[in-house]
C-alpha positions as CSV (number, residue, x, y, z in Angstrom):
1,M,9.8,22.1,13.8
2,P,12.5,19.9,11.8
3,P,11.6,18.0,8.9
4,P,10.7,14.1,9.2
5,S,13.4,11.7,9.0
6,H,13.0,10.9,6.1
7,V,13.6,13.6,4.4
8,R,16.9,16.5,4.6
9,G,15.9,19.6,3.1
10,E,14.6,19.2,-0.5
11,E,16.3,15.0,-0.7
12,A,14.6,11.9,0.2
13,K,16.2,9.2,2.0
14,P,17.9,7.0,-0.2
15,P,16.5,3.2,-0.6
16,T,18.5,0.6,1.4
17,H,17.8,-2.3,-0.3
18,W,17.3,-4.3,2.7
19,P,14.7,-7.0,0.8
20,L,17.2,-7.1,-2.3
21,S,20.1,-7.8,0.0
22,I,18.1,-10.4,1.7
23,V,17.3,-12.3,-0.9
24,V,20.8,-12.0,-2.3
25,F,22.3,-13.6,1.0
26,L,19.9,-16.3,1.1
27,L,19.4,-17.4,-2.9
28,F,22.6,-16.4,-4.5
29,W,25.7,-15.6,-2.7
30,L,26.5,-15.3,1.0
31,L,29.1,-13.3,0.5
32,F,28.0,-10.4,-1.6
33,G,24.8,-10.8,0.8
34,A,26.6,-10.2,3.9
35,I,28.2,-7.3,2.0
36,A,25.0,-5.5,0.6
37,M,23.3,-5.8,4.1
38,Y,26.5,-4.3,5.6
39,Y,26.0,-1.1,3.4
40,S,22.0,-1.4,3.3
41,S,22.7,-0.7,7.3
42,Q,24.8,2.4,6.5
43,V,22.4,4.1,5.0
44,T,20.1,4.4,7.5
45,T,23.0,5.1,10.4
46,R,24.3,7.6,7.5
47,W,21.5,9.4,7.0
48,R,20.6,9.8,10.7
49,S,23.9,11.3,11.4
50,G,23.2,14.5,7.9
51,D,25.8,12.4,6.0
52,V,23.8,13.2,2.7
53,A,26.5,11.8,0.6
54,G,27.6,9.3,2.5
55,A,24.1,7.5,3.0
56,Q,23.5,8.0,-0.9
57,Q,26.9,5.6,-1.5
58,A,26.0,3.4,0.8
59,S,22.3,3.2,-1.1
60,K,24.5,2.8,-4.4
61,S,27.1,0.7,-3.1
62,A,24.7,-1.8,-1.7
63,L,22.8,-1.8,-4.9
64,I,25.8,-2.7,-6.6
65,V,27.3,-5.2,-4.7
66,N,23.5,-6.8,-4.7
67,L,23.6,-6.5,-8.7
68,I,26.9,-8.3,-8.7
69,G,25.5,-11.3,-6.2
70,I,22.8,-12.1,-8.3
71,G,25.2,-12.3,-11.3
72,V,27.4,-14.8,-9.7
73,G,25.1,-16.7,-7.9
74,L,23.3,-16.9,-11.5
75,L,26.2,-18.6,-12.9
76,F,27.3,-20.6,-9.7
77,W,23.6,-21.8,-10.1
78,I,24.0,-22.5,-14.2
79,L,26.9,-23.6,-13.8
80,V,25.9,-26.2,-10.9
81,I,22.7,-28.0,-13.2
82,A,24.9,-28.0,-15.9
83,A,27.1,-30.2,-14.9
84,G,24.5,-31.9,-12.5
């Protein structure tokens, strides 16, 4: 019997970061949120195809893009409020 879809050998499926990607898309910066959602979708796609390293890289990329989006978005909103 094959292992469950969320476990490959000894490794667990990396997080997709979907909720954070959606928050970044809606509240901080659309472009970064959209890019992060793309990488988030790639985690499951790559995991199901057996590409564990690719799934881990997509998860890491999604997180990095989300964090950059939050930083840029916060900076933007601070500047808007300060200029207001």
